[in-house]
C-alpha atoms as one frame of an Amber mdcrd trajectory, in Angstrom:
protein
  42.444   7.985  21.266  42.810  11.338  21.330  43.704  13.561  18.714  46.405
  16.366  20.130  46.525  19.494  17.916  49.514  20.125  16.193  51.913  23.156
  16.787  55.016  24.190  14.836  57.360  22.909  17.593  55.804  18.949  17.748
  55.365  19.694  13.501  58.356  21.422  12.210  58.586  22.413   9.109  61.888
  22.684   7.462  63.916  23.721   4.806  66.292  21.740   3.221  69.312  24.108
   2.340  70.429  22.232  -0.940  68.031  23.924  -3.066  64.909  24.063  -0.900
  62.569  21.327   0.125  60.012  20.347   2.794  60.686  18.187   6.199  57.583
  17.603   8.111  57.618  14.981  11.315  56.237  14.919  14.708  58.640  15.936
  16.639  63.102  16.327  16.222  65.688  15.778  18.878  65.698  18.573  21.119
  68.687  20.034  19.718  66.979  20.928  16.763  63.394  21.233  18.104  65.087
  24.221  19.829  66.284  26.240  16.766  63.508  28.620  16.279  65.018  30.193
  13.135  64.476  28.938   9.178  68.053  28.724   9.206  68.597  26.096  12.235
  65.426  24.480  10.507  66.950  23.829   7.478  70.084  22.223   8.756  68.124
  19.921  10.703  66.178  18.754   7.155  69.170  18.737   5.561  70.548  16.228
   8.384  67.715  14.359   9.091  63.877  14.812   8.554  61.401  12.607  10.866
  58.516  10.933   7.972  58.683  13.546   5.232  60.922  15.025   3.158  60.036
  16.892   0.485  63.291  17.630  -2.204  63.598  20.223  -4.733  63.453  17.427
  -7.705  59.800  16.407  -6.579  61.171  13.131  -4.580  59.308  12.559  -1.748
  61.421  10.616   1.156  59.382   8.976   3.678  60.700   7.644   6.877  58.712
   4.793   8.373  58.840   4.977  12.327  58.148   1.114  12.730  60.632  -2.122
  12.757  59.676  -3.611   9.815  59.862  -7.564  10.384  58.026  -9.134   7.478
  54.512  -7.833   8.869  54.541  -4.803   5.605  54.584  -2.150   7.950  57.845
  -0.202   6.198  54.328   0.049   3.449  51.573   0.365   5.271  52.007   3.209
   7.420  53.740   5.476   4.613  50.526   4.582   2.206  49.032   6.315   4.857
  50.601   9.679   4.676  50.633   9.730   1.083  46.769   8.970   0.447  46.620
  12.097   2.458  49.558  13.724   0.887  48.053  13.026  -2.787  51.628  12.236
  -3.787  52.658  10.095  -6.721  52.915   6.431  -5.001  55.601   5.221  -7.973
  57.699   8.373  -6.899  57.664   7.861  -3.343  61.036   6.339  -1.548  60.724
   4.462   1.623  63.319   4.788   4.679  64.052   2.365   8.240  63.524   4.027
  11.289  66.559   5.480  12.804  66.816   5.611  16.883  66.058   8.930  16.949
  63.818  10.102  19.777  61.802  11.949  16.838  59.673   8.686  16.331  58.926
   8.870  20.168  55.360   8.466  19.978  53.544  11.496  22.296  50.391   9.475
  23.617  52.922   5.876  24.218  56.018   7.980  25.275  57.709   4.644  23.371
  58.961   4.342  19.699  59.153   0.471  19.633  57.268  -2.157  17.233  55.009
  -4.880  19.282  51.724  -5.447  20.526  50.039  -5.508  16.615  49.698  -1.732
  17.476  51.558   0.239  14.693  48.894   1.429  12.478  46.410   2.029  15.927
  49.505   4.315  16.938  50.992   5.932  14.493  48.338   5.401  11.573  46.264
   8.992  12.397  50.044  10.759  13.376  50.792   9.633   9.785  47.278  10.779
   7.720  47.239  14.478   9.714  50.919  14.845   8.584  49.893  13.760   5.016
  47.170  15.853   5.176  48.738  18.609   6.954  51.304  18.859   3.948  49.162
  18.850   1.424  47.096  21.989   2.614  50.084  24.010   3.145  51.220  23.187
  -0.635  47.928  23.794  -1.880  48.299  27.225   0.206  52.017  27.634  -1.234
  50.411  27.499  -4.922  47.315  29.727  -4.357  49.885  32.462  -2.774  52.207
  31.665  -5.817  49.190  32.476  -8.265  46.927  34.762  -6.266  43.800  32.693
  -6.434  41.994  30.999  -3.667  43.016  27.941  -2.313  39.598  26.504  -2.365
  39.769  26.495  -5.988  43.234  24.297  -6.139  43.477  20.839  -6.204  46.438
  18.462  -5.226  46.878  14.759  -7.537  49.748  12.640  -8.386  52.636  15.174
  -6.012  51.277  18.010  -8.198  48.948  21.177  -7.689  46.654  22.675 -10.327
  44.459  25.813 -10.829  41.668  24.441 -13.319  40.512  27.720 -13.675  43.510
  29.343 -15.112  45.144  25.752 -16.250  48.383  26.814 -13.798  49.893  23.275
 -12.581  53.239  23.340 -10.147  54.880  20.044  -8.758  55.329  19.871  -4.764
  58.871  20.392  -5.365  58.609  23.393  -6.694  56.490  24.751  -3.793  57.998
  22.992  -1.165  60.003  26.064  -0.365  57.318  28.605   0.370  55.181  26.201
   2.096  57.576  25.664   4.848  57.398  29.369   5.550  53.515  28.742   5.851
  51.371  28.380   9.763  51.103  24.311   9.961  46.911  23.342  10.325  45.906
  22.925  13.113  43.299  20.586  12.278  44.047  19.426   8.720  41.175  17.773
   6.663  41.410  14.182   6.511  39.514  12.379   3.632  36.828   9.868   4.050
  37.095   6.210   3.138  35.225   7.251  -0.340  37.790   9.698  -1.167  40.864
   6.771  -0.687  42.875   5.741  -3.739  45.836   4.109  -2.374  43.931   2.698
   0.907  42.289  -0.398   0.739  43.981  -1.812  -2.768  45.688  -5.196  -3.150
  49.460  -2.594  -4.321  52.292  -4.809  -4.665  54.476  -3.612  -1.574  57.765
  -1.472  -2.304  59.810  -3.656   0.170  59.202  -6.840  -1.826  61.309  -6.082
  -5.159  64.327  -4.990  -2.369  63.905  -8.131  -0.449  63.921 -10.659  -4.128
  66.817  -9.065  -5.724  69.183  -9.214  -2.214  69.035  -5.396  -2.352  67.346
  -4.539   1.195  69.475  -4.461   4.087  68.943  -7.282   6.849  71.365  -7.163
  10.200  72.749 -10.006   8.642  73.415  -8.105   5.958  75.320  -5.115   6.960
  79.004  -4.489   5.993  81.525  -2.169   7.454  84.626  -1.553   5.779  88.088
  -3.611   7.813  85.225  -5.095  10.099  85.702  -7.703  12.011  83.336 -10.789
  12.533  82.043 -12.028  16.417  80.733 -15.142  17.064  79.964 -15.866  21.136
  81.487 -19.018  22.853  78.930 -20.001  25.923  77.961 -23.024  27.793  75.020
 -24.515  26.003  72.960 -24.805  28.882  70.499 -21.896  29.756  72.918 -20.612
  32.814  76.371 -20.608  33.065  79.183 -19.005  32.642  82.783 -19.570  31.430
  85.408 -19.992  33.881  88.577 -20.784  32.134  90.270 -21.274  28.330  93.182
 -21.167  26.319  93.151 -17.698  24.859  96.395 -18.371  23.374  95.773 -21.417
  21.396  92.338 -19.601  20.297  94.583 -16.793  19.125  96.396 -19.258  17.034
  93.610 -20.509  15.366  93.100 -19.744  11.264  91.694 -16.190  10.961  90.847
 -15.282  14.867  92.193 -11.703  15.505  90.965 -11.492  18.938  88.950 -12.427
  21.861  86.803 -10.707  24.093  85.140 -11.532  27.514  81.560 -10.087  28.171
  78.826 -11.320  30.372  77.743 -13.626  28.392  81.120 -15.349  27.319  83.981
 -14.923  25.419  83.441 -13.115  21.860  85.917 -14.821  18.857  86.616 -11.932
  16.551  87.738 -12.895  13.257  88.122 -12.007   9.587  84.956 -14.150   9.110
  82.257 -15.295  10.455  83.197 -18.745   9.479  86.451 -18.535  11.316  84.644
 -17.082  14.381  82.531 -20.189  14.399  84.829 -22.813  13.875  87.144 -21.367
  16.556  84.141 -20.913  18.949  83.412 -24.756  18.287  86.842 -25.333  18.703
  87.002 -24.314  22.248  83.794 -25.992  23.446  86.306 -28.928  23.060  89.357
 -27.845  24.051  90.481 -29.426  26.909  91.816 -26.393  28.797  87.846 -24.692
  28.584  86.385 -24.763  31.844  82.624 -24.053  32.306  80.431 -23.700  35.449
  76.691 -24.996  34.484  75.718 -25.845  38.026  72.982 -23.061  38.220  71.284
 -24.814  35.119  71.593 -28.591  36.254  67.974 -28.711  37.938  66.218 -27.669
  34.761  64.755 -31.043  33.533  61.491 -30.598  31.715  59.508 -33.865  33.082
  60.077 -32.014  36.643  59.120 -28.679  36.110  56.114 -30.225  34.172  55.754
 -31.534  37.881  55.820 -28.441  39.328  53.057 -26.971  37.090  50.678 -28.958
  37.697  51.177 -29.302  41.734  50.657 -25.467  41.354  47.543 -25.815  40.478
  46.532 -26.522  43.955  48.639 -23.776  45.493  45.099 -21.424  46.588  47.690
 -20.001  48.851  49.760 -18.232  46.186  47.275 -17.359  43.590  46.862 -14.190
  42.447  43.985 -12.869  40.764  44.409 -11.642  36.803  43.195  -8.342  35.852
  39.837  -8.150  34.436  39.184  -6.839  31.063  38.124  -2.635  30.591  34.550
  -2.941  32.045  34.612  -6.341  33.762  35.055  -7.019  37.310  36.201 -10.523
  38.305  34.756 -12.160  41.468  36.628 -15.215  43.028  34.340 -15.602  45.753
  30.905 -15.449  43.919  32.630 -17.824  41.289  33.103 -20.591  43.377  30.067
 -19.866  45.334  28.291 -20.713  42.149  30.404 -23.491  40.334  30.020 -25.205
  44.191  26.725 -24.846  44.680  26.047 -26.267  40.590  24.837 -28.594  40.263
  26.724 -29.999  37.372  30.345 -29.384  37.437  33.276 -30.084  35.026  37.007
 -29.619  35.344  39.265 -30.040  32.146  43.323 -29.361  32.629  45.064 -28.189
  29.343  48.741 -27.601  28.952  51.584 -25.983  26.442  55.012 -26.564  26.545
  58.005 -24.363  26.113  58.479 -22.970  22.339  61.495 -20.861  20.431  61.143
 -17.505  18.481  62.948 -19.349  15.711  63.350 -16.234  13.588  64.707 -17.134
  10.065  67.792 -14.356  10.755  69.539 -15.257  14.101  70.396 -12.685  16.231
  73.161 -10.088  15.000  74.041  -6.689  15.230  77.008  -4.395  14.182  78.798
  -2.099  15.993  81.117   0.789  16.545  82.643   2.683  19.142  85.333   5.485
  18.645  86.504   8.960  19.509  83.209  10.407  18.015  80.459   8.255  19.792
  78.758   4.938  19.200  77.263   3.508  16.436  74.998   0.443  16.059  73.125
  -1.255  13.016  70.521  -3.625  14.309  67.302  -5.802  13.477  65.200  -3.872
  16.815  62.359  -4.211  17.753  62.916  -1.339  20.433  64.775   1.360  18.825
  64.710   3.693  22.439  65.413   1.009  24.650  68.191  -0.180  21.919  69.655
   3.112  22.603  69.395   2.943  26.579  71.201  -0.295  26.412  74.160   1.487
  24.008  74.297   4.144  26.458  74.578   2.031  29.766  77.286  -0.287  28.228
  79.462   2.362  27.197  78.734   5.377  29.579  78.362   8.220  26.135  75.527
  10.224  26.676  72.692   9.142  25.440  72.768  11.613  22.291  75.799  10.323
  20.799  74.314   6.627  20.373  72.995   6.255  17.034  71.134   3.122  15.857
  70.230   2.149  12.063  67.483  -0.014  12.194  67.423  -2.747   9.125  64.909
  -5.266   8.097  64.615  -7.759  10.626  64.395 -11.543   8.882  61.273 -12.057
  11.538  60.735 -10.576  15.118  58.329 -12.703  16.771  59.048 -10.827  20.265
  62.358 -12.017  20.359  63.625  -9.209  18.749  61.861  -7.072  21.602  64.589
  -8.419  23.672  68.482  -6.248  24.132  70.715  -9.022  25.108  72.519  -9.227
  21.656  72.559  -5.365  21.141  74.752  -5.246  25.023  76.795  -8.011  23.915
  77.506  -6.362  20.707  78.316  -2.376  22.475  80.432  -4.734  25.247  82.541
  -6.120  22.074  82.762  -2.978  19.971  84.014  -0.879  23.216  86.677  -3.085
  23.617  87.474  -3.008  19.829  87.663   1.052  19.369  87.510   2.374  16.105
  86.670  -1.301  14.245  83.169  -1.903  13.831  82.216  -5.391  14.837  79.334
  -7.651  13.843  78.134 -10.153  16.076  76.518 -12.994  14.936  74.789 -15.764
  17.003  74.779 -19.813  15.331  71.553 -21.392  14.885  71.902 -23.025  17.581
  72.651 -20.612  20.392  69.324 -18.643  19.091  67.642 -21.890  20.366  69.695
 -22.896  23.568  69.428 -19.266  24.573  66.078 -18.024  23.731  64.181 -15.746
  25.696  61.767 -18.446  25.419  57.862 -18.560  25.652  57.023 -20.545  29.402
  55.323 -23.705  29.381  51.806 -23.545  31.202  49.562 -25.766  32.359  45.520
 -24.230  32.898  42.546 -25.915  34.948  38.743 -24.301  33.859  36.348 -25.454
  36.588  32.719 -25.004  35.514  29.146 -25.036  36.555  26.345 -25.704  35.340
  22.764 -25.698  36.501  20.294 -28.555  35.445  19.605 -27.174  32.092  23.298
 -27.072  30.698  23.375 -23.335  30.928  26.203 -21.418  32.466  26.555 -20.473
  36.015  30.402 -19.831  37.038  33.686 -20.625  35.375  37.319 -20.097  37.354
  40.135 -20.883  35.218  43.563 -20.767  37.141  46.736 -20.982  34.833  50.503
 -21.591  36.228  53.898 -20.634  34.290  57.440 -18.648  34.755  56.099 -15.011
  34.885  56.998 -12.846  31.271  56.440  -9.563  33.649  59.187 -10.255  36.329
  61.815 -11.765  33.652  61.027  -8.030  31.763  61.890  -6.433  34.930  59.059
  -4.133  34.700  57.496  -2.641  37.643  56.032  -4.740  40.307  52.483  -5.220
  40.361  51.443  -6.252  44.193  48.503  -8.360  44.304  48.077  -8.766  40.621
  48.904 -11.869  38.318  51.071 -11.620  35.678  49.483  -9.853  32.723  51.318
 -11.268  30.009  50.670 -14.725  31.094  46.513 -13.719  32.109  45.829 -11.841
  29.530  42.420 -13.446  27.389  42.324 -16.345  29.665  39.040 -15.704  29.963
  37.364 -14.146  26.795  36.346 -10.892  27.279  34.489 -11.339  24.141  31.526
 -13.920  25.702  29.142 -12.752  28.102  29.689 -15.368  31.856  27.122 -15.041
  34.221  30.616 -15.142  36.976  34.068 -15.915  35.895  37.234 -15.283  37.602
  41.091 -16.301  36.672  44.389 -16.330  38.478  47.955 -17.140  38.494  50.216
 -19.285  39.780  53.613 -18.459  39.531  56.224 -21.329  39.448  59.587 -19.663
  39.194  62.586 -21.624  37.181  66.176 -20.546  35.878  65.075 -20.504  32.661
  65.229 -16.838  30.518  61.630 -16.387  29.186  60.230 -13.644  27.240  57.506
 -12.694  24.962  56.023 -14.511  22.111  53.836 -13.877  18.866  50.709 -13.000
  19.996  52.203 -12.873  23.573  49.390 -14.341  26.315  46.667 -15.094  23.967
  49.392 -17.448  22.327  48.412 -20.011  25.206  45.262 -18.543  26.105  43.272
 -19.161  23.320  43.512 -22.636  23.359  43.186 -22.365  27.163  39.823 -20.630
  26.265  38.866 -21.970  23.283  39.211 -25.441  24.559  37.245 -24.995  27.612
  34.190 -23.307  25.382  34.339 -26.934  23.331  34.813 -29.089  26.444  31.487
 -27.108  27.546  29.854 -27.911  24.032  30.440 -31.111  24.559  29.476 -31.562
  28.127  26.003 -30.261  27.484  25.636 -31.713  23.963  26.053 -28.238  22.457
  26.952 -27.323  19.116  30.454 -25.384  19.134  29.227 -22.896  16.812  25.669
 -22.534  18.128  27.309 -21.255  21.764  29.829 -19.173  20.672  27.115 -16.992
  18.825  25.105 -17.589  22.111  27.977 -16.358  24.592  29.385 -13.413  22.157
  25.629 -12.057  21.304  26.822  -8.547  22.765  29.813  -8.212  20.235  27.907
  -7.816  16.767  31.441  -8.126  14.875  32.516 -11.359  16.745  28.997 -12.821
  15.987  29.287 -11.557  12.249  33.022 -13.436  11.404  31.543 -16.730  13.483
  28.327 -16.544  11.096  30.206 -16.160   7.822  33.230 -18.762   8.571  30.765
 -21.040   9.160  28.113 -20.176   5.938  31.615 -20.600   4.017  32.021 -23.818
   4.605  28.334 -24.858   5.141  28.103 -25.246   8.885  24.106 -24.646  10.229
  23.878 -23.679  13.804  22.813 -26.098  16.004  23.649 -28.707  13.938  25.673
 -31.237  15.863  25.728 -33.532  12.151  23.774 -37.113  11.265  27.101 -38.960
  11.074  28.162 -38.362  14.932  27.554 -40.343  18.145  28.637 -39.379  21.735
  31.928 -40.807  22.815  33.163 -41.499  26.041  34.637 -38.104  27.182  31.144
 -36.101  25.895  32.719 -34.986  22.755  30.656 -35.403  19.493  32.019 -37.931
  17.316  31.222 -38.063  13.831  31.451 -41.667  12.179  33.177 -40.680   9.210
  36.538 -40.125  10.334  36.008 -36.139   9.233  35.766 -33.753  12.117  35.159
 -29.668  11.582  36.217 -27.486  14.795  35.842 -23.475  15.054  37.424 -20.848
  17.312  36.859 -17.513  17.734  40.530 -15.437  18.393  39.757 -11.301  19.299
  41.805  -8.521  19.797  44.076  -5.255  18.490  41.364  -4.613  17.226  40.478
  -7.429  15.562  37.804 -10.245  15.351  39.019 -13.918  13.670  36.481 -16.825
  13.768  38.434 -19.868  12.617  37.659 -22.998  11.116  39.470 -26.197  10.301
  38.406 -29.894   8.670  40.158 -32.772   9.446  40.320 -36.143   7.808  41.703
 -38.692  10.518  42.839 -42.220   9.739  43.926 -44.696  13.363  46.721 -41.664
  14.409  47.041 -40.225  11.238  45.828 -36.517  10.428  44.939 -34.943   7.353
  43.942 -30.816   7.515  41.846 -30.867   4.795  40.965 -27.103   4.522  41.353
 -23.986   6.792  38.850 -20.912   6.770  40.006 -17.928   8.739  37.069 -14.790
   8.745  38.682 -11.652   9.568  37.570  -8.093  10.796  40.404  -6.274  10.818
  38.295  -2.815  10.336  39.955  -1.205   7.424  42.578  -2.778   5.554  45.281
  -0.575   4.332  46.349  -2.961   1.667  43.800  -6.369   1.748  46.368  -8.356
   0.053  48.788  -7.388   2.978  46.740  -8.530   5.897  45.773 -12.053   3.961
  49.615 -12.651   4.097  49.743 -11.994   7.503  46.471 -13.740   9.096  48.092
 -16.880   6.458  51.236 -16.486   8.636  50.058 -16.743  11.971  47.733 -19.820
  11.185  51.386 -21.151   9.764  52.666 -19.933  13.144  50.382 -21.083  15.205
  49.821 -24.219  13.123  53.514 -25.380  13.156  53.323 -24.635  16.989  50.732
 -27.070  17.184  51.460 -29.889  15.689  55.091 -30.459  16.391  56.175 -26.906
  18.527  58.298 -27.728  21.776  61.275 -27.286  23.722  62.390 -29.783  26.121
  65.116 -29.263  28.500  67.694 -32.015  30.071  70.714 -30.904  32.368  69.902
 -27.602  32.063  70.055 -27.326  28.200  67.516 -27.090  25.711  67.664 -30.516
  23.288  66.242 -29.080  20.258  68.871 -26.986  18.608  67.880 -26.316  14.997
  65.309 -26.582  12.464  65.106 -29.966  11.728  64.468 -30.852  15.789  62.571
 -28.196  16.390  60.785 -27.678  12.732  58.298 -24.930  11.610  56.068 -26.598
   8.904  57.227 -25.856   5.641  55.427 -25.125   2.480  54.611 -28.696   1.083
  53.390 -29.536   4.493  51.179 -26.940   4.864  47.314 -27.271   4.008  44.963
 -25.014   2.108  44.003 -21.969   4.014  41.334 -19.543   2.831  41.472 -16.090
   4.414  38.427 -13.880   4.207  38.355 -10.209   4.568  34.993  -8.647   5.769
  34.020  -4.971   4.838  34.090  -2.870   8.008  33.850   0.379   8.402  35.096
  -0.238  12.058  39.152   1.648  12.528  41.885  -0.707  11.318  43.040  -3.364
  13.955  46.264  -4.906  14.194  46.848  -8.358  12.050  49.856  -9.541  12.830
  49.117 -11.670  15.573  45.626 -12.149  16.286  45.294 -15.147  13.814  48.321
 -17.462  15.897  45.850 -18.330  19.181  42.780 -20.117  17.011  44.223 -22.382
  15.035  45.498 -24.961  18.009  42.138 -25.076  19.490  40.378 -25.227  16.176
  42.253 -28.362  15.598  42.215 -29.681  18.491  38.119 -29.425  18.430  38.227
 -30.994  14.707  40.296 -33.502  15.841  38.468 -34.386  18.420  35.199 -35.124
  16.834  36.664 -37.210  14.377  38.015 -39.418  16.772  35.808 -39.085  20.084
  39.438 -38.036  21.768  40.091 -33.995  23.177  43.800 -33.480  22.698  44.339
 -31.331  25.674  48.547 -30.845  25.769  49.969 -29.465  22.738  51.697 -30.215
  20.596  49.209 -32.710  19.129  52.495 -35.389  18.678  52.524 -35.286  22.372
  49.336 -37.272  22.163  50.537 -39.502  19.257  48.932 -37.660  16.484  50.777
 -38.393  13.019  50.432 -35.356  10.203  50.425 -36.139   6.981
């Protein structure tokens, strides 16, 4: 990314009004940025200082720009700033972001947390903020002592001058530093100079989360607050036609009932009272709902439509090829049609829910001064847009405090729950209202990852070499449901991305998409397109390996030869488990479908997942007896570039594996009569700790830039597991979840 120059307007330095201090940020809201004088800047710092504030006491306060949903960015980005600042990490206080436009990135023009890009987007800015601050503090100390700045050194929130023995802490220097010019190109440390980055230090949010001091969205409490729960039809679409309002208001603890777009908001003195009253409303004889728009939603009929769409050439739209590549449908079809050996395989994945541990919730207050919201959101900028739209207030009178997120996975990217909270609060001006979805609503009214079916056609020459690959995918358009600008003539990138891996060299290839609309709300899920396309694309590689009697590792090494990072993670993973490239194992035979089956009931599968600037190779080892599958070992090798906190990277990779494994084994949402059958964790389980197999994460030393790690381990687990089962049984699973094919996991 091009590094923009810093100037005083973008990189405001302000003196705090209470005792003097230093506040730095990329920008401030327009009303503050326009204040040219130090007095105006001082007022801004006292009110809010984006990114960094150094108080006269020496305390260093950093506001992280990204939403913390368990991925560790609350700790990671500030650590980059502090590394360059040379501050005392133990005395650093980190705060959660607000919805202030000061955090809008000047390149992306967004303030949101998604796509595993927090470090790649904000990391350089945070480093430069720290480096510029350090140089200004050193300059302030040198000016005070009348010595060259080159003779002064910063460390542990102190500037020292070795020749004279003088020292000053940052708080003493902050006011003077505020008057100095901002360095246009502050010197950044080399990795060899790092003292914080690269070390496995405890996260600063760990203790408050363990003790309960951390405030999640569901924890927000305000004086005289009302608690809201929605009554809405259980179907994916529907509306409340009538209900007995008087009877509802007589229910214990109920204070009010507010009609909003999505149903009836029951307001009570506690969440429990509101939940009980909303549940009673569902069975009251006066309650009438219209669910006609959803009655045709049925899993089996949708599945038939998905498979039929694979044959619809007329509606197929070409996928957007990855950067530097080009798809040629005509050439690919011709290569396959004229190939002496042709194969076709079909794969499918179901609808899945986000199932974040913290259900959707938000607390809103609308009064004469404006609107305030406390919410666990991944999109602070769009959340403020919604606040303004609902209330009709100017956006600068809509304040947002982002809380910790009890899981996000893409669900808290959506703003439907924010809109609901604002509509309720607007009906009760001057009184805070906390809306909490029930767990059942969280499942039934999710923005589901759509079900998809994919078909791969491959042409081979007589020696088993690949001559062409065409993969088509069908499903509901996530792009369209997000109300994004139309892309005429191009297949949905949220669905087609990574359908054919750009790390592999294919002689000729093409991917396309046939949309299958359904009245089901859909959205992005952890790793987005890769969450299903990792299974489709890597399973295709394994099927090619079986068809050509090639070792799956050897085939991948050949296809990925032009990408050394991919080759290295594959080789390292194989080395760890003792897998020799080209080894088809002496205890194997060829099964009826061409897969290599071992005779001892054991199997081993491999996958490669790339994206977000990271490479991840995964190997799964299983033992199968009849239908009972035991996962013995999972090994992941990761090259994510510079790891800010290796322990946190390992946790993210392990978490992604558990997430993807849960979906692969038993993750599904099915529909009947317009409603989701699975409505809680007992019917849509996430893997428990006791059932989680051993996971090993190995990080490769790398001089590549830091990449994202929150999603890259999700796509590879399902294909590696399916390949291991295929080797053990001779039957390749091509449909998820695996329990659909009769497998039992122990």
